[in-house]
C-alpha positions as CSV (number, residue, x, y, z in Angstrom):
1,M,13.1,-41.8,-46.6
2,A,15.8,-40.3,-48.8
3,A,13.2,-38.7,-51.1
4,Q,11.6,-37.1,-48.0
5,L,15.0,-35.7,-46.9
6,D,15.8,-34.5,-50.3
7,K,12.7,-32.4,-50.2
8,A,13.1,-31.2,-46.7
9,W,16.8,-30.6,-46.8
10,P,17.8,-30.0,-50.5
11,W,21.5,-29.6,-49.5
12,V,21.7,-33.2,-48.2
13,S,21.5,-36.2,-50.5
14,T,22.4,-39.9,-50.4
15,A,25.4,-41.5,-52.0
16,V,25.2,-44.7,-54.0
17,D,26.4,-46.6,-50.9
18,G,23.6,-45.1,-48.7
19,R,25.7,-42.7,-46.7
20,W,24.6,-39.1,-46.3
21,Y,26.7,-36.4,-47.9
22,N,26.5,-32.8,-48.9
23,P,26.7,-32.5,-52.7
24,F,27.5,-28.8,-52.6
25,M,30.5,-28.9,-50.3
26,P,33.2,-29.5,-52.9
27,M,31.6,-27.4,-55.6
28,E,30.3,-24.3,-53.9
29,T,31.8,-21.8,-51.4
30,E,30.3,-21.5,-48.0
31,K,28.8,-18.1,-49.0
32,Q,27.1,-19.7,-52.1
33,R,25.7,-22.5,-49.9
34,A,24.4,-20.0,-47.4
35,I,22.7,-17.9,-50.1
36,K,21.1,-21.1,-51.6
37,A,19.8,-22.1,-48.2
38,L,18.4,-18.6,-47.5
39,R,16.6,-18.6,-50.9
40,T,14.6,-21.6,-49.7
41,L,13.1,-19.6,-46.8
42,P,9.6,-18.2,-47.3
43,D,9.3,-14.5,-48.2
44,D,8.0,-13.6,-44.7
45,A,11.0,-15.3,-42.9
46,T,12.6,-13.3,-40.2
47,I,16.3,-12.8,-39.5
48,E,15.9,-15.3,-36.7
49,D,14.6,-17.8,-39.2
50,A,17.6,-17.2,-41.4
51,I,20.1,-17.6,-38.5
52,E,18.3,-20.8,-37.4
53,R,18.5,-22.3,-40.9
54,L,22.2,-21.4,-41.3
55,C,23.1,-22.8,-37.8
56,F,21.1,-26.0,-38.6
57,I,23.0,-26.5,-41.9
58,A,26.4,-25.8,-40.2
59,K,25.6,-28.5,-37.5
60,I,24.6,-31.0,-40.2
61,E,27.8,-30.3,-42.2
62,E,29.9,-30.6,-39.0
63,G,28.3,-33.9,-38.2
64,L,28.9,-35.2,-41.7
65,R,32.5,-34.2,-41.5
66,Q,32.8,-36.0,-38.1
67,S,31.1,-39.1,-39.4
68,E,33.4,-39.2,-42.5
69,A,36.4,-38.9,-40.2
70,G,35.2,-41.8,-38.1
71,C,34.4,-39.7,-35.0
72,V,31.2,-41.6,-34.2
73,V,29.8,-43.6,-31.3
74,P,28.1,-46.9,-32.3
75,H,24.4,-47.1,-31.6
76,E,24.8,-49.9,-29.1
77,E,27.3,-47.9,-27.1
78,V,24.9,-44.9,-27.0
79,K,22.1,-47.2,-25.8
80,K,24.4,-48.5,-23.0
81,Q,25.2,-45.0,-21.9
82,F,21.6,-44.0,-21.7
83,L,20.6,-47.2,-19.8
84,T,23.3,-46.9,-17.1
């Protein structure tokens, strides 16, 4: 699965312990990461495609930050919330 994600989302990788992380966050500025993501779009991509890609990346990065900070809900708790 990790290899599939590495191809689909090159800005996301797995750490040795299996957690997801963004290898570019500490090394690149947000502008550099945005440019790198936009370069992966096809040549016929629209402005809407670019905005969608950048918003998607921003949401992933925010989720990763929340996860690292421990702001998560256990899977079993989510299941309980959906079943009640």
